[in-house]
mmCIF file as gemmi writes it, N, C-alpha and C atoms, coordinates in Angstrom:
data_model
loop_
_atom_site.group_PDB
_atom_site.id
_atom_site.type_symbol
_atom_site.label_atom_id
_atom_site.label_alt_id
_atom_site.label_comp_id
_atom_site.label_asym_id
_atom_site.label_entity_id
_atom_site.label_seq_id
_atom_site.pdbx_PDB_ins_code
_atom_site.Cartn_x
_atom_site.Cartn_y
_atom_site.Cartn_z
_atom_site.occupancy
_atom_site.B_iso_or_equiv
_atom_site.pdbx_formal_charge
_atom_site.auth_seq_id
_atom_site.auth_asym_id
_atom_site.pdbx_PDB_model_num
ATOM 1 N N . MET Axp A 1 ? -11.716 -5.574 10.568 1 0 ? 1 A 1
ATOM 2 C CA . MET Axp A 1 ? -9.951 -5.711 10.462 1 0 ? 1 A 1
ATOM 3 C C . MET Axp A 1 ? -10.482 -7.373 10.494 1 0 ? 1 A 1
ATOM 4 N N . ALA Axp A 2 ? -8.941 -7.91 9.599 1 0 ? 2 A 1
ATOM 5 C CA . ALA Axp A 2 ? -8.923 -9.532 9.44 1 0 ? 2 A 1
ATOM 6 C C . ALA Axp A 2 ? -8.586 -9.321 11.393 1 0 ? 2 A 1
ATOM 7 N N . ALA Axp A 3 ? -9.002 -10.716 11.611 1 0 ? 3 A 1
ATOM 8 C CA . ALA Axp A 3 ? -7.608 -12.01 12.286 1 0 ? 3 A 1
ATOM 9 C C . ALA Axp A 3 ? -7.045 -12.905 11.946 1 0 ? 3 A 1
ATOM 10 N N . VAL Axp A 4 ? -6.148 -13.486 12.723 1 0 ? 4 A 1
ATOM 11 C CA . VAL Axp A 4 ? -5.451 -14.517 12.156 1 0 ? 4 A 1
ATOM 12 C C . VAL Axp A 4 ? -4.744 -15.211 13.431 1 0 ? 4 A 1
ATOM 13 N N . THR Axp A 5 ? -5.014 -17.117 12.757 1 0 ? 5 A 1
ATOM 14 C CA . THR Axp A 5 ? -5.142 -17.646 14.25 1 0 ? 5 A 1
ATOM 15 C C . THR Axp A 5 ? -3.608 -18.421 13.614 1 0 ? 5 A 1
ATOM 16 N N . ILE Axp A 6 ? -2.546 -18.468 14.357 1 0 ? 6 A 1
ATOM 17 C CA . ILE Axp A 6 ? -1.79 -19.262 14.196 1 0 ? 6 A 1
ATOM 18 C C . ILE Axp A 6 ? -1.424 -20.144 15.27 1 0 ? 6 A 1
ATOM 19 N N . ARG Axp A 7 ? -1.841 -21.749 14.296 1 0 ? 7 A 1
ATOM 20 C CA . ARG Axp A 7 ? -1.534 -23.203 14.907 1 0 ? 7 A 1
ATOM 21 C C . ARG Axp A 7 ? -0.085 -23.499 15.314 1 0 ? 7 A 1
ATOM 22 N N . ASN Axp A 8 ? 0.104 -24.209 16.204 1 0 ? 8 A 1
ATOM 23 C CA . ASN Axp A 8 ? 1.352 -25.182 16.253 1 0 ? 8 A 1
ATOM 24 C C . ASN Axp A 8 ? 2.615 -24.433 16.137 1 0 ? 8 A 1
ATOM 25 N N . LEU Axp A 9 ? 2.568 -22.91 16.737 1 0 ? 9 A 1
ATOM 26 C CA . LEU Axp A 9 ? 3.712 -22.136 17.244 1 0 ? 9 A 1
ATOM 27 C C . LEU Axp A 9 ? 4.192 -22.731 17.958 1 0 ? 9 A 1
ATOM 28 N N . SER Axp A 10 ? 5.509 -23.289 17.553 1 0 ? 10 A 1
ATOM 29 C CA . SER Axp A 10 ? 6.483 -24.079 18.961 1 0 ? 10 A 1
ATOM 30 C C . SER Axp A 10 ? 6.862 -23.122 20.473 1 0 ? 10 A 1
ATOM 31 N N . GLU Axp A 11 ? 7.146 -23.839 21.399 1 0 ? 11 A 1
ATOM 32 C CA . GLU Axp A 11 ? 7.259 -22.649 22.268 1 0 ? 11 A 1
ATOM 33 C C . GLU Axp A 11 ? 8.382 -21.956 22.731 1 0 ? 11 A 1
ATOM 34 N N . GLU Axp A 12 ? 9.26 -22.31 22.025 1 0 ? 12 A 1
ATOM 35 C CA . GLU Axp A 12 ? 10.436 -21.294 21.728 1 0 ? 12 A 1
ATOM 36 C C . GLU Axp A 12 ? 9.821 -20.251 20.785 1 0 ? 12 A 1
ATOM 37 N N . ALA Axp A 13 ? 9.34 -20.503 19.903 1 0 ? 13 A 1
ATOM 38 C CA . ALA Axp A 13 ? 9.26 -18.887 19.405 1 0 ? 13 A 1
ATOM 39 C C . ALA Axp A 13 ? 8.209 -18.513 19.791 1 0 ? 13 A 1
ATOM 40 N N . HIS Axp A 14 ? 7.614 -18.772 20.409 1 0 ? 14 A 1
ATOM 41 C CA . HIS Axp A 14 ? 6.742 -17.856 21.233 1 0 ? 14 A 1
ATOM 42 C C . HIS Axp A 14 ? 7.373 -17.093 22.801 1 0 ? 14 A 1
ATOM 43 N N . ARG Axp A 15 ? 7.982 -18.098 23.675 1 0 ? 15 A 1
ATOM 44 C CA . ARG Axp A 15 ? 8.983 -17.128 24.357 1 0 ? 15 A 1
ATOM 45 C C . ARG Axp A 15 ? 9.649 -16.092 23.478 1 0 ? 15 A 1
ATOM 46 N N . ALA Axp A 16 ? 10.14 -16.562 22.317 1 0 ? 16 A 1
ATOM 47 C CA . ALA Axp A 16 ? 11.472 -15.358 21.571 1 0 ? 16 A 1
ATOM 48 C C . ALA Axp A 16 ? 10.381 -14.087 21.244 1 0 ? 16 A 1
ATOM 49 N N . LEU Axp A 17 ? 9.148 -14.318 20.693 1 0 ? 17 A 1
ATOM 50 C CA . LEU Axp A 17 ? 7.894 -13.894 20.362 1 0 ? 17 A 1
ATOM 51 C C . LEU Axp A 17 ? 7.566 -12.71 21.674 1 0 ? 17 A 1
ATOM 52 N N . LYS Axp A 18 ? 7.299 -13.126 22.772 1 0 ? 18 A 1
ATOM 53 C CA . LYS Axp A 18 ? 7.461 -12.102 24.194 1 0 ? 18 A 1
ATOM 54 C C . LYS Axp A 18 ? 8.447 -11.302 24.115 1 0 ? 18 A 1
ATOM 55 N N . LEU Axp A 19 ? 10.128 -12.047 24.406 1 0 ? 19 A 1
ATOM 56 C CA . LEU Axp A 19 ? 10.908 -11.271 24.565 1 0 ? 19 A 1
ATOM 57 C C . LEU Axp A 19 ? 11.305 -10.225 24.111 1 0 ? 19 A 1
ATOM 58 N N . ARG Axp A 20 ? 10.689 -10.454 22.763 1 0 ? 20 A 1
ATOM 59 C CA . ARG Axp A 20 ? 10.958 -9.227 21.387 1 0 ? 20 A 1
ATOM 60 C C . ARG Axp A 20 ? 10.036 -8.521 21.749 1 0 ? 20 A 1
ATOM 61 N N . ALA Axp A 21 ? 8.74 -8.649 22.161 1 0 ? 21 A 1
ATOM 62 C CA . ALA Axp A 21 ? 7.461 -7.636 22.394 1 0 ? 21 A 1
ATOM 63 C C . ALA Axp A 21 ? 8.336 -6.454 23.461 1 0 ? 21 A 1
ATOM 64 N N . ALA Axp A 22 ? 8.356 -7.273 24.513 1 0 ? 22 A 1
ATOM 65 C CA . ALA Axp A 22 ? 8.702 -6.548 25.606 1 0 ? 22 A 1
ATOM 66 C C . ALA Axp A 22 ? 10.191 -5.806 25.459 1 0 ? 22 A 1
ATOM 67 N N . ARG Axp A 23 ? 10.882 -6.046 24.147 1 0 ? 23 A 1
ATOM 68 C CA . ARG Axp A 23 ? 11.849 -5.096 24.256 1 0 ? 23 A 1
ATOM 69 C C . ARG Axp A 23 ? 11.405 -4.192 24.002 1 0 ? 23 A 1
ATOM 70 N N . HIS Axp A 24 ? 10.471 -4.365 22.954 1 0 ? 24 A 1
ATOM 71 C CA . HIS Axp A 24 ? 10.022 -3.276 21.753 1 0 ? 24 A 1
ATOM 72 C C . HIS Axp A 24 ? 8.631 -2.367 22.69 1 0 ? 24 A 1
ATOM 73 N N . ASN Axp A 25 ? 8.526 -2.133 24.088 1 0 ? 25 A 1
ATOM 74 C CA . ASN Axp A 25 ? 7.737 -2.309 24.707 1 0 ? 25 A 1
ATOM 75 C C . ASN Axp A 25 ? 6.145 -2.069 24.68 1 0 ? 25 A 1
ATOM 76 N N . ARG Axp A 26 ? 5.862 -3.656 23.463 1 0 ? 26 A 1
ATOM 77 C CA . ARG Axp A 26 ? 4.373 -3.734 23.259 1 0 ? 26 A 1
ATOM 78 C C . ARG Axp A 26 ? 3.798 -5.258 23.325 1 0 ? 26 A 1
ATOM 79 N N . SER Axp A 27 ? 2.942 -5.313 23.588 1 0 ? 27 A 1
ATOM 80 C CA . SER Axp A 27 ? 2.305 -7.026 23.665 1 0 ? 27 A 1
ATOM 81 C C . SER Axp A 27 ? 2.766 -7.774 21.92 1 0 ? 27 A 1
ATOM 82 N N . THR Axp A 28 ? 2.457 -9.183 22.797 1 0 ? 28 A 1
ATOM 83 C CA . THR Axp A 28 ? 3.045 -9.935 21.727 1 0 ? 28 A 1
ATOM 84 C C . THR Axp A 28 ? 2.121 -10.093 20.618 1 0 ? 28 A 1
ATOM 85 N N . GLU Axp A 29 ? 0.724 -9.554 20.941 1 0 ? 29 A 1
ATOM 86 C CA . GLU Axp A 29 ? 0.19 -9.187 19.256 1 0 ? 29 A 1
ATOM 87 C C . GLU Axp A 29 ? 0.42 -8.128 18.577 1 0 ? 29 A 1
ATOM 88 N N . ALA Axp A 30 ? 0.983 -7.045 19.367 1 0 ? 30 A 1
ATOM 89 C CA . ALA Axp A 30 ? 1.079 -5.55 18.819 1 0 ? 30 A 1
ATOM 90 C C . ALA Axp A 30 ? 2.426 -6.375 17.896 1 0 ? 30 A 1
ATOM 91 N N . GLU Axp A 31 ? 3.316 -6.918 18.492 1 0 ? 31 A 1
ATOM 92 C CA . GLU Axp A 31 ? 4.502 -7.124 18.095 1 0 ? 31 A 1
ATOM 93 C C . GLU Axp A 31 ? 4.413 -7.69 16.856 1 0 ? 31 A 1
ATOM 94 N N . MET Axp A 32 ? 3.504 -9.231 16.837 1 0 ? 32 A 1
ATOM 95 C CA . MET Axp A 32 ? 2.895 -9.819 15.635 1 0 ? 32 A 1
ATOM 96 C C . MET Axp A 32 ? 2.408 -8.834 14.436 1 0 ? 32 A 1
ATOM 97 N N . ARG Axp A 33 ? 2.089 -8.49 15.02 1 0 ? 33 A 1
ATOM 98 C CA . ARG Axp A 33 ? 1.255 -6.985 13.877 1 0 ? 33 A 1
ATOM 99 C C . ARG Axp A 33 ? 2.464 -6.349 13.016 1 0 ? 33 A 1
ATOM 100 N N . ALA Axp A 34 ? 3.104 -5.572 14.055 1 0 ? 34 A 1
ATOM 101 C CA . ALA Axp A 34 ? 4.731 -5.076 13.453 1 0 ? 34 A 1
ATOM 102 C C . ALA Axp A 34 ? 5.237 -6.325 12.795 1 0 ? 34 A 1
ATOM 103 N N . ILE Axp A 35 ? 5.616 -7.315 13.101 1 0 ? 35 A 1
ATOM 104 C CA . ILE Axp A 35 ? 6.589 -8.24 11.935 1 0 ? 35 A 1
ATOM 105 C C . ILE Axp A 35 ? 5.999 -8.746 11.177 1 0 ? 35 A 1
ATOM 106 N N . LEU Axp A 36 ? 4.511 -8.735 10.675 1 0 ? 36 A 1
ATOM 107 C CA . LEU Axp A 36 ? 3.512 -8.916 9.825 1 0 ? 36 A 1
ATOM 108 C C . LEU Axp A 36 ? 3.947 -8.035 8.585 1 0 ? 36 A 1
ATOM 109 N N . GLU Axp A 37 ? 3.43 -6.726 9.195 1 0 ? 37 A 1
ATOM 110 C CA . GLU Axp A 37 ? 3.485 -5.371 8.507 1 0 ? 37 A 1
ATOM 111 C C . GLU Axp A 37 ? 4.554 -5.486 7.855 1 0 ? 37 A 1
ATOM 112 N N . ALA Axp A 38 ? 5.995 -5.703 8.105 1 0 ? 38 A 1
ATOM 113 C CA . ALA Axp A 38 ? 7.277 -5.294 7.906 1 0 ? 38 A 1
ATOM 114 C C . ALA Axp A 38 ? 7.73 -6.504 6.791 1 0 ? 38 A 1
ATOM 115 N N . ALA Axp A 39 ? 7.169 -7.448 6.938 1 0 ? 39 A 1
ATOM 116 C CA . ALA Axp A 39 ? 7.392 -8.386 5.638 1 0 ? 39 A 1
ATOM 117 C C . ALA Axp A 39 ? 6.647 -8.066 4.93 1 0 ? 39 A 1
ATOM 118 N N . VAL Axp A 40 ? 5.382 -7.994 4.624 1 0 ? 40 A 1
ATOM 119 C CA . VAL Axp A 40 ? 4.65 -7.732 3.567 1 0 ? 40 A 1
ATOM 120 C C . VAL Axp A 40 ? 4.16 -6.27 2.814 1 0 ? 40 A 1
ATOM 121 N N . ARG Axp A 41 ? 4.654 -5.852 3.478 1 0 ? 41 A 1
ATOM 122 C CA . ARG Axp A 41 ? 4.671 -4.031 2.93 1 0 ? 41 A 1
ATOM 123 C C . ARG Axp A 41 ? 6.286 -3.631 3.543 1 0 ? 41 A 1
ATOM 124 N N . PRO Axp A 42 ? 7.38 -3.89 3.167 1 0 ? 42 A 1
ATOM 125 C CA . PRO Axp A 42 ? 8.316 -3.156 3.432 1 0 ? 42 A 1
ATOM 126 C C . PRO Axp A 42 ? 9.078 -1.787 2.962 1 0 ? 42 A 1
ATOM 127 N N . PRO Axp A 43 ? 9.549 -0.849 3.496 1 0 ? 43 A 1
ATOM 128 C CA . PRO Axp A 43 ? 9.777 0.304 2.845 1 0 ? 43 A 1
ATOM 129 C C . PRO Axp A 43 ? 10.267 0.724 1.56 1 0 ? 43 A 1
ATOM 130 N N . GLU Axp A 44 ? 10.867 -0.736 1.118 1 0 ? 44 A 1
ATOM 131 C CA . GLU Axp A 44 ? 11.578 -0.384 -0.278 1 0 ? 44 A 1
ATOM 132 C C . GLU Axp A 44 ? 10.377 -0.741 -1.418 1 0 ? 44 A 1
ATOM 133 N N . ARG Axp A 45 ? 8.76 -0.889 -0.92 1 0 ? 45 A 1
ATOM 134 C CA . ARG Axp A 45 ? 8.368 -0.853 -1.784 1 0 ? 45 A 1
ATOM 135 C C . ARG Axp A 45 ? 7.78 -0.19 -2.656 1 0 ? 45 A 1
ATOM 136 N N . LEU Axp A 46 ? 7.172 -0.434 -3.904 1 0 ? 46 A 1
ATOM 137 C CA . LEU Axp A 46 ? 6.847 0.129 -5.22 1 0 ? 46 A 1
ATOM 138 C C . LEU Axp A 46 ? 5.469 1.061 -5.033 1 0 ? 46 A 1
ATOM 139 N N . LEU Axp A 47 ? 5.534 2.162 -4.319 1 0 ? 47 A 1
ATOM 140 C CA . LEU Axp A 47 ? 4.365 2.585 -4.471 1 0 ? 47 A 1
ATOM 141 C C . LEU Axp A 47 ? 3.333 3.589 -5.805 1 0 ? 47 A 1
ATOM 142 N N . MET Axp A 48 ? 2.426 3.239 -6.119 1 0 ? 48 A 1
ATOM 143 C CA . MET Axp A 48 ? 1.949 3.774 -7.274 1 0 ? 48 A 1
ATOM 144 C C . MET Axp A 48 ? 2.017 5.005 -7.592 1 0 ? 48 A 1
ATOM 145 N N . GLY Axp A 49 ? 1.32 5.803 -6.615 1 0 ? 49 A 1
ATOM 146 C CA . GLY Axp A 49 ? 1.614 7.175 -6.878 1 0 ? 49 A 1
ATOM 147 C C . GLY Axp A 49 ? 3.017 7.888 -7.462 1 0 ? 49 A 1
ATOM 148 N N . THR Axp A 50 ? 3.861 7.277 -6.811 1 0 ? 50 A 1
ATOM 149 C CA . THR Axp A 50 ? 4.959 7.304 -6.79 1 0 ? 50 A 1
ATOM 150 C C . THR Axp A 50 ? 5.632 7.25 -8.45 1 0 ? 50 A 1
ATOM 151 N N . ALA Axp A 51 ? 5.184 5.897 -8.705 1 0 ? 51 A 1
ATOM 152 C CA . ALA Axp A 51 ? 5.963 5.502 -9.597 1 0 ? 51 A 1
ATOM 153 C C . ALA Axp A 51 ? 5.222 5.884 -11.161 1 0 ? 51 A 1
ATOM 154 N N . LEU Axp A 52 ? 3.957 6.187 -10.667 1 0 ? 52 A 1
ATOM 155 C CA . LEU Axp A 52 ? 2.801 7.377 -12.001 1 0 ? 52 A 1
ATOM 156 C C . LEU Axp A 52 ? 3.826 8.69 -12.29 1 0 ? 52 A 1
ATOM 157 N N . ALA Axp A 53 ? 4.041 9.554 -11.099 1 0 ? 53 A 1
ATOM 158 C CA . ALA Axp A 53 ? 4.86 10.394 -10.867 1 0 ? 53 A 1
ATOM 159 C C . ALA Axp A 53 ? 6.076 10.722 -11.442 1 0 ? 53 A 1
ATOM 160 N N . GLN Axp A 54 ? 6.743 9.437 -11.099 1 0 ? 54 A 1
ATOM 161 C CA . GLN Axp A 54 ? 8.453 9.335 -12.387 1 0 ? 54 A 1
ATOM 162 C C . GLN Axp A 54 ? 7.728 9.205 -13.754 1 0 ? 54 A 1
ATOM 163 N N . ALA Axp A 55 ? 7.04 8.031 -13.926 1 0 ? 55 A 1
ATOM 164 C CA . ALA Axp A 55 ? 6.869 8.147 -15.405 1 0 ? 55 A 1
ATOM 165 C C . ALA Axp A 55 ? 6.483 9.058 -16.281 1 0 ? 55 A 1
ATOM 166 N N . GLY Axp A 56 ? 5.355 10.278 -15.332 1 0 ? 56 A 1
ATOM 167 C CA . GLY Axp A 56 ? 5.668 11.94 -15.646 1 0 ? 56 A 1
ATOM 168 C C . GLY Axp A 56 ? 6.429 12.461 -16.017 1 0 ? 56 A 1
ATOM 169 N N . ALA Axp A 57 ? 6.756 12.198 -15.194 1 0 ? 57 A 1
ATOM 170 C CA . ALA Axp A 57 ? 8.671 13.491 -15.189 1 0 ? 57 A 1
ATOM 171 C C . ALA Axp A 57 ? 9.3 12.827 -16.339 1 0 ? 57 A 1
ATOM 172 N N . ALA Axp A 58 ? 9.367 11.735 -16.388 1 0 ? 58 A 1
ATOM 173 C CA . ALA Axp A 58 ? 10.376 10.792 -17.292 1 0 ? 58 A 1
ATOM 174 C C . ALA Axp A 58 ? 9.423 11.386 -18.837 1 0 ? 58 A 1
ATOM 175 N N . ALA Axp A 59 ? 8.295 11.176 -18.943 1 0 ? 59 A 1
ATOM 176 C CA . ALA Axp A 59 ? 7.935 11.53 -20.174 1 0 ? 59 A 1
ATOM 177 C C . ALA Axp A 59 ? 7.533 13.15 -20.382 1 0 ? 59 A 1
ATOM 178 N N . GLY Axp A 60 ? 7.802 14.033 -19.346 1 0 ? 60 A 1
ATOM 179 C CA . GLY Axp A 60 ? 7.887 15.236 -19.709 1 0 ? 60 A 1
ATOM 180 C C . GLY Axp A 60 ? 7.061 15.873 -19.673 1 0 ? 60 A 1
ATOM 181 N N . VAL Axp A 61 ? 5.521 15.203 -18.963 1 0 ? 61 A 1
ATOM 182 C CA . VAL Axp A 61 ? 4.298 15.725 -18.919 1 0 ? 61 A 1
ATOM 183 C C . VAL Axp A 61 ? 5.107 16.677 -17.463 1 0 ? 61 A 1
ATOM 184 N N . THR Axp A 62 ? 3.483 18.214 -17.665 1 0 ? 62 A 1
ATOM 185 C CA . THR Axp A 62 ? 3.669 18.784 -16.351 1 0 ? 62 A 1
ATOM 186 C C . THR Axp A 62 ? 2.563 19.633 -16.148 1 0 ? 62 A 1
ATOM 187 N N . ASN Axp A 63 ? 2.662 20.25 -15.487 1 0 ? 63 A 1
ATOM 188 C CA . ASN Axp A 63 ? 0.637 20.645 -15.196 1 0 ? 63 A 1
ATOM 189 C C . ASN Axp A 63 ? 0.353 21.366 -15.955 1 0 ? 63 A 1
ATOM 190 N N . ARG Axp A 64 ? 0.878 21.962 -16.846 1 0 ? 64 A 1
ATOM 191 C CA . ARG Axp A 64 ? 0.036 22.8 -18.037 1 0 ? 64 A 1
ATOM 192 C C . ARG Axp A 64 ? -0.571 22.106 -19.08 1 0 ? 64 A 1
ATOM 193 N N . ASP Axp A 65 ? 0.524 20.933 -19.09 1 0 ? 65 A 1
ATOM 194 C CA . ASP Axp A 65 ? -0.241 19.77 -19.675 1 0 ? 65 A 1
ATOM 195 C C . ASP Axp A 65 ? -1.33 18.92 -19.177 1 0 ? 65 A 1
ATOM 196 N N . VAL Axp A 66 ? -1.809 18.677 -17.816 1 0 ? 66 A 1
ATOM 197 C CA . VAL Axp A 66 ? -2.699 18.837 -17.427 1 0 ? 66 A 1
ATOM 198 C C . VAL Axp A 66 ? -4.081 19.197 -17.402 1 0 ? 66 A 1
ATOM 199 N N . ASP Axp A 67 ? -3.505 20.186 -17.251 1 0 ? 67 A 1
ATOM 200 C CA . ASP Axp A 67 ? -4.61 21.345 -17.4 1 0 ? 67 A 1
ATOM 201 C C . ASP Axp A 67 ? -5.165 21.761 -18.678 1 0 ? 67 A 1
ATOM 202 N N . ALA Axp A 68 ? -4.249 21.203 -19.734 1 0 ? 68 A 1
ATOM 203 C CA . ALA Axp A 68 ? -4.944 21.358 -20.9 1 0 ? 68 A 1
ATOM 204 C C . ALA Axp A 68 ? -5.462 20.318 -21.328 1 0 ? 68 A 1
ATOM 205 N N . LEU Axp A 69 ? -5.432 19.224 -20.76 1 0 ? 69 A 1
ATOM 206 C CA . LEU Axp A 69 ? -6.904 18.876 -20.871 1 0 ? 69 A 1
ATOM 207 C C . LEU Axp A 69 ? -7.72 18.777 -19.925 1 0 ? 69 A 1
ATOM 208 N N . GLU Axp A 70 ? -7.387 19.163 -18.785 1 0 ? 70 A 1
ATOM 209 C CA . GLU Axp A 70 ? -8.793 19.23 -18.015 1 0 ? 70 A 1
ATOM 210 C C . GLU Axp A 70 ? -9.693 20.091 -18.868 1 0 ? 70 A 1
ATOM 211 N N . ARG Axp A 71 ? -9.104 21.446 -19.667 1 0 ? 71 A 1
ATOM 212 C CA . ARG Axp A 71 ? -9.685 21.98 -19.838 1 0 ? 71 A 1
ATOM 213 C C . ARG Axp A 71 ? -10.34 22.008 -21.146 1 0 ? 71 A 1
ATOM 214 N N . GLY Axp A 72 ? -10.02 20.798 -21.947 1 0 ? 72 A 1
ATOM 215 C CA . GLY Axp A 72 ? -10.137 20.263 -23.297 1 0 ? 72 A 1
ATOM 216 C C . GLY Axp A 72 ? -11.257 18.973 -22.849 1 0 ? 72 A 1
ATOM 217 N N . ARG Axp A 73 ? -11.858 18.864 -21.91 1 0 ? 73 A 1
ATOM 218 C CA . ARG Axp A 73 ? -12.857 17.65 -21.34 1 0 ? 73 A 1
ATOM 219 C C . ARG Axp A 73 ? -14.135 18.206 -21.259 1 0 ? 73 A 1
ATOM 220 N N . GLU Axp A 74 ? -14.375 17.788 -22.368 1 0 ? 74 A 1
ATOM 221 C CA . GLU Axp A 74 ? -16.262 17.711 -22.063 1 0 ? 74 A 1
ATOM 222 C C . GLU Axp A 74 ? -16.798 17.912 -21.271 1 0 ? 74 A 1
ATOM 223 N N . ALA Axp A 75 ? -17.723 18.789 -20.871 1 0 ? 75 A 1
ATOM 224 C CA . ALA Axp A 75 ? -18.205 18.776 -19.414 1 0 ? 75 A 1
ATOM 225 C C . ALA Axp A 75 ? -19.464 18.543 -19.553 1 0 ? 75 A 1
ATOM 226 N N . ARG Axp A 76 ? -19.941 17.723 -20.728 1 0 ? 76 A 1
ATOM 227 C CA . ARG Axp A 76 ? -21.354 16.335 -20.756 1 0 ? 76 A 1
ATOM 228 C C . ARG Axp A 76 ? -20.773 14.844 -20.189 1 0 ? 76 A 1
ATOM 229 N N . PRO Axp A 77 ? -21.117 14.074 -19.945 1 0 ? 77 A 1
ATOM 230 C CA . PRO Axp A 77 ? -20.92 12.991 -20.287 1 0 ? 77 A 1
ATOM 231 C C . PRO Axp A 77 ? -20.635 12.269 -21.344 1 0 ? 77 A 1
ATOM 232 N N . ALA Axp A 78 ? -19.694 10.995 -22.319 1 0 ? 78 A 1
ATOM 233 C CA . ALA Axp A 78 ? -19.986 10.995 -23.696 1 0 ? 78 A 1
ATOM 234 C C . ALA Axp A 78 ? -21.296 10.117 -23.581 1 0 ? 78 A 1
ATOM 235 N N . GLU Axp A 79 ? -22.173 9.995 -24.46 1 0 ? 79 A 1
ATOM 236 C CA . GLU Axp A 79 ? -23.019 8.623 -24.734 1 0 ? 79 A 1
ATOM 237 C C . GLU Axp A 79 ? -22.747 7.647 -25.038 1 0 ? 79 A 1
ATOM 238 N N . PRO Axp A 80 ? -23.189 7.294 -24.427 1 0 ? 80 A 1
ATOM 239 C CA . PRO Axp A 80 ? -22.985 5.613 -24.375 1 0 ? 80 A 1
ATOM 240 C C . PRO Axp A 80 ? -23.13 4.688 -25.395 1 0 ? 80 A 1
ATOM 241 N N . MET Axp A 81 ? -22.489 3.826 -26.299 1 0 ? 81 A 1
ATOM 242 C CA . MET Axp A 81 ? -22.557 3.477 -27.622 1 0 ? 81 A 1
ATOM 243 C C . MET Axp A 81 ? -23.847 2.836 -27.509 1 0 ? 81 A 1
ATOM 244 N N . ARG Axp A 82 ? -24.356 2.827 -29.251 1 0 ? 82 A 1
ATOM 245 C CA . ARG Axp A 82 ? -25.965 2.171 -28.988 1 0 ? 82 A 1
ATOM 246 C C . ARG Axp A 82 ? -25.301 1.181 -30.49 1 0 ? 82 A 1
ATOM 247 N N . PHE Axp A 83 ? -25.722 -0.208 -29.915 1 0 ? 83 A 1
ATOM 248 C CA . PHE Axp A 83 ? -25.559 -1.544 -30.978 1 0 ? 83 A 1
ATOM 249 C C . PHE Axp A 83 ? -27.043 -1.755 -31.761 1 0 ? 83 A 1
ATOM 250 N N . GLY Axp A 84 ? -27.22 -2.054 -32.806 1 0 ? 84 A 1
ATOM 251 C CA . GLY Axp A 84 ? -28.463 -2.82 -33.173 1 0 ? 84 A 1
ATOM 252 C C . GLY Axp A 84 ? -29.434 -1.621 -33.603 1 0 ? 84 A 1
């Protein structure tokens, strides 16, 4: 896990952070982690798996299509290209 140091935080901000942490029954450090997580990973963020599933559904791709692709795949790996 990464560690972060915050320098020059005002006493007012530190006091407010401690009060907020107490209201949430967390340590000040846990409160800072929660604030940072919420800021950089909002619930409405686009999730890659969801986006891919929606794109597939919009294109009409079904499990039968995926199964057909799997059956059509060669059992052995492709030979690398040779140059020269």
